[in-house]
C-alpha positions as CSV (number, residue, x, y, z in Angstrom):
1,M,-5.8,-8.2,-12.6
2,I,-6.6,-6.3,-9.5
3,R,-4.3,-5.3,-6.3
4,R,-5.3,-8.7,-4.2
5,D,-4.0,-10.9,-7.4
6,M,-0.4,-9.7,-7.0
7,P,0.7,-12.2,-4.4
8,A,-0.3,-15.2,-6.4
9,V,0.9,-13.5,-9.6
10,L,4.5,-12.8,-7.7
11,G,4.4,-15.8,-7.0
12,I,4.4,-17.2,-10.7
13,E,6.8,-15.1,-11.3
14,N,9.1,-16.0,-8.9
15,K,8.6,-19.8,-10.1
16,S,8.9,-18.9,-13.8
17,F,11.6,-16.6,-14.4
18,E,15.3,-16.7,-12.9
19,F,15.5,-12.6,-13.2
20,A,12.0,-12.0,-12.3
21,W,9.8,-8.7,-12.0
22,T,9.7,-7.3,-8.8
23,E,5.7,-6.2,-7.3
24,E,7.3,-2.3,-8.1
25,D,8.1,-3.5,-11.7
26,F,4.7,-4.3,-12.0
27,I,3.0,-1.7,-10.1
28,R,5.1,1.0,-12.7
29,C,3.7,-0.6,-15.5
30,L,0.6,-1.2,-14.5
31,R,-0.2,2.6,-13.3
32,Q,0.4,4.1,-17.5
33,R,-2.3,4.2,-18.8
34,N,-1.6,1.7,-21.8
35,C,-0.5,-1.0,-19.7
36,I,-3.1,-3.8,-19.1
37,G,-3.1,-6.4,-16.7
38,M,-4.9,-9.5,-17.5
39,V,-4.9,-12.6,-14.5
40,A,-6.3,-16.6,-15.8
41,E,-8.3,-18.3,-13.1
42,V,-8.8,-22.3,-12.0
43,D,-11.1,-22.5,-9.1
44,D,-10.6,-18.7,-7.9
45,Q,-6.7,-19.4,-7.9
46,V,-5.2,-16.9,-10.4
47,V,-3.2,-19.8,-12.4
48,G,-1.6,-17.3,-14.7
49,F,-1.0,-13.8,-15.9
50,M,-0.4,-11.4,-19.0
51,I,0.9,-7.8,-19.2
52,Y,0.4,-5.6,-22.4
53,E,0.7,-2.5,-23.6
54,L,-1.8,-0.5,-26.2
55,H,0.0,1.1,-28.9
56,K,-2.3,2.6,-32.3
57,N,-2.0,-0.1,-34.2
58,R,-0.3,-2.9,-32.0
59,L,-0.4,-4.3,-28.7
60,H,2.8,-5.3,-26.7
61,V,3.3,-8.6,-24.5
62,L,5.6,-7.3,-21.7
63,N,4.9,-10.2,-19.5
64,F,3.3,-13.7,-19.9
65,S,3.4,-17.1,-17.1
66,V,1.6,-19.4,-16.2
67,H,2.2,-21.2,-13.1
68,P,4.1,-24.4,-13.3
69,D,1.6,-27.2,-12.0
70,A,-1.2,-25.4,-14.6
71,R,1.0,-25.2,-17.8
72,R,0.6,-27.7,-20.8
73,K,-3.5,-27.9,-19.7
74,G,-4.9,-24.8,-22.3
75,V,-4.5,-21.8,-19.9
76,G,-1.5,-20.1,-21.9
77,H,-3.4,-20.4,-25.0
78,A,-6.9,-19.1,-23.3
79,M,-5.3,-15.9,-22.8
80,L,-3.7,-15.4,-26.0
81,S,-7.2,-15.8,-27.4
82,K,-8.4,-13.3,-25.7
83,L,-5.5,-11.2,-26.4
84,L,-5.8,-12.2,-30.4
85,G,-9.9,-11.6,-30.0
86,K,-9.1,-7.7,-29.6
87,L,-7.5,-7.3,-33.3
88,S,-8.5,-6.3,-36.3
89,H,-7.5,-4.9,-39.9
90,E,-8.8,-1.6,-39.4
91,R,-7.4,-0.6,-36.2
92,R,-4.4,-2.9,-33.7
93,N,-3.5,-5.6,-36.4
94,R,-0.4,-7.6,-34.8
95,I,1.1,-8.5,-31.2
96,M,4.8,-8.0,-30.6
97,L,6.7,-9.5,-27.9
98,E,10.5,-10.4,-26.6
99,V,11.4,-13.6,-25.7
100,R,14.7,-15.1,-24.3
101,E,17.0,-16.7,-26.8
102,T,16.9,-19.5,-24.1
103,N,13.7,-19.6,-23.6
104,L,12.5,-22.8,-26.2
105,E,9.4,-23.3,-24.1
106,A,8.2,-19.7,-24.6
107,Q,9.5,-19.4,-28.0
108,L,7.9,-22.7,-29.3
109,F,4.4,-22.3,-27.5
110,F,4.7,-18.9,-29.8
111,K,5.2,-20.4,-32.5
112,S,2.4,-22.9,-31.6
113,V,0.2,-20.2,-31.9
114,G,1.3,-18.0,-35.0
115,F,4.0,-16.0,-34.1
116,K,6.6,-15.6,-36.0
117,A,10.6,-14.7,-34.8
118,I,11.4,-11.4,-37.0
119,S,14.4,-10.1,-35.6
120,V,17.2,-10.8,-33.6
121,L,17.7,-8.0,-30.2
122,R,21.2,-8.2,-29.4
123,D,22.1,-7.8,-25.7
124,F,18.9,-6.8,-25.0
125,Y,18.2,-7.5,-21.2
126,E,19.3,-5.0,-18.5
127,D,20.6,-8.4,-16.0
128,T,22.1,-10.3,-18.6
129,V,24.1,-10.3,-22.3
130,E,21.6,-12.6,-23.3
131,D,19.5,-11.2,-26.7
132,A,16.2,-11.9,-27.5
133,Y,13.9,-12.5,-30.2
134,L,11.6,-10.1,-31.5
135,M,8.3,-12.2,-32.4
136,Q,5.1,-11.2,-33.9
137,Y,1.9,-12.2,-34.4
138,R,0.0,-10.5,-37.5
139,Y,-4.2,-10.9,-37.9
140,Q,-5.4,-12.0,-41.0
141,A,-8.2,-10.5,-42.0
142,S,-11.1,-12.6,-43.2
143,V,-12.5,-12.2,-47.1
144,E,-16.1,-11.1,-45.3
145,E,-13.9,-8.4,-43.4
146,L,-12.3,-7.0,-46.2
147,A,-15.3,-7.1,-48.3
148,Q,-17.0,-4.5,-45.7
149,P,-17.1,-0.9,-46.9
150,H,-14.7,1.4,-44.6
151,N,-15.7,3.9,-42.1
152,R,-13.1,6.3,-42.8
153,I,-14.3,9.0,-40.4
154,T,-13.9,6.4,-37.7
155,R,-10.3,5.4,-38.9
156,M,-8.5,8.6,-39.0
157,A,-10.0,9.5,-35.6
158,G,-7.6,6.8,-34.3
């Protein structure tokens, strides 16, 4: 995600959410060292975006949306595939995110990709008294991956 993507990202955000992030929210988040912005493009048009944080042993999705006209066409799956590719059994082994209790479409989408609701976060949002579901995707290492010798020095260095 680069600066010139912001008008399209804000447009998708406003079409997708009742309580949308502002441009200042995006900029504040993206200025943090561990915050990454990703966009999905079709024919040079931004059709989706994801904002996530890198943590020591996990990724945390903060914001994720696909333009209403591009939904159910594989855009969300493509973005999540990119994110899943960043997981490994030795380092970041899970992805966490919160979904509004009323956002059934998002709950079903993330469930279809392998996320599980692991807890309810009561009164989670500042803008409403709505609860959120904390959802998690856990990386499953292959037998071959688990059989590989571990490099303890790299793992200890973090």
